[in-house]
C-alpha positions in Angstrom: -18.3 -29.3 21.8 -20.3 -26.9 24.1 -22.2 -23.9 22.6 -19.9 -21.2 24.2 -16.8 -22.8 22.7 -18.4 -23.2 19.3 -19.4 -19.5 19.2 -15.8 -18.4 20.0 -14.3 -20.4 17.1 -12.8 -18.2 14.4 -14.1 -18.4 10.9 -12.4 -17.5 7.7 -13.9 -14.6 5.8 -12.5 -12.6 2.9 -12.4 -8.8 3.1 -10.9 -6.2 0.9 -7.7 -4.5 2.1 -9.5 -1.1 2.2 -12.0 -2.6 4.7 -9.2 -3.4 7.2 -7.6 -1.0 9.7 -4.3 -1.2 11.6 -4.5 -1.8 15.3 -4.3 1.6 17.1 -4.0 -0.2 20.4 -1.1 -2.5 19.5 1.6 -1.7 22.1 4.3 -2.6 19.6 3.1 0.0 17.1 1.5 2.8 19.0 3.8 5.7 20.1 1.2 8.5 20.3 -2.0 8.8 22.4 -4.4 8.7 19.4 -2.5 7.6 16.3 -4.1 7.9 12.9 -4.1 5.1 10.3 -1.9 7.3 8.2 0.7 7.8 11.0 0.7 4.1 11.8 1.2 3.2 8.1 4.1 5.7 7.8 5.7 4.4 11.1 5.5 0.8 9.8 6.9 1.8 6.5 9.9 3.7 8.1 10.7 1.2 10.8 9.7 -2.3 9.7 11.4 -3.1 6.4 8.2 -3.2 4.5 10.2 -2.9 1.2 11.5 -6.5 1.7 8.0 -7.8 2.4 6.6 -5.9 -0.6 9.2 -7.5 -2.8 8.4 -10.9 -1.4 4.7 -10.3 -2.3 5.6 -9.2 -5.8 7.9 -12.2 -6.3 5.8 -14.9 -4.6 2.3 -13.5 -4.1 0.5 -13.3 -0.9 0.4 -16.5 1.1 -3.2 -17.2 1.9 -2.0 -19.9 4.4 -1.1 -17.0 6.7 -4.3 -15.0 7.0 -4.6 -11.8 8.9 -6.3 -12.1 12.3 -9.1 -9.5 12.6 -11.8 -8.5 15.1 -14.8 -6.3 14.5 -14.6 -3.3 16.9 -17.1 -0.4 16.7 -18.1 -1.4 13.1 -14.5 -1.6 11.8 -12.4 -4.6 11.0 -9.2 -4.2 13.0 -6.1 -6.4 12.3 -4.8 -7.7 15.6 -2.2 -10.0 14.0 -0.5 -9.1 10.7 -0.2 -5.3 10.8 3.1 -5.4 8.8 1.4 -7.5 6.1 -1.6 -5.2 6.0 0.6 -2.1 5.8 2.6 -3.6 3.0 -0.6 -4.5 1.0 -2.0 -1.0 1.6 1.2 0.5 0.2 1.4 -1.8 -2.8 -2.3 -1.2 -3.7 -2.2 2.5 -3.0 1.2 3.9 -4.0 -0.2 7.4 -3.8 -0.2 7.0 0.0 3.5 7.8 0.1 3.3 10.9 -2.0 4.3 13.9 0.1 6.3 11.9 2.7 9.5 13.8 3.0 12.5 11.4 2.9 10.4 8.4 2.0 12.6 5.5 1.0 12.4 4.4 -2.6 
């Protein structure tokens, strides 16, 4: 295996949910010029059936066999694959996030 290929290989590291950010450049998520983490989280909650995913996590746990894919950009860990799972985990671990959302689903 050549050196360049070896350096490009992904490695598995464990990070806390609060260390991860949603991908503000994901074309499937971004509807505003400069979305905030809170606005992306709310958008995912309202449009992506996170309640079902949350119930699955509660019933079955989080499947470590499907890790989030992250990259380090400007000193932040950005999730480039798994934004629905990250949003669900953030909502489960921080229920206060939804306080104040008008019309938030229950």
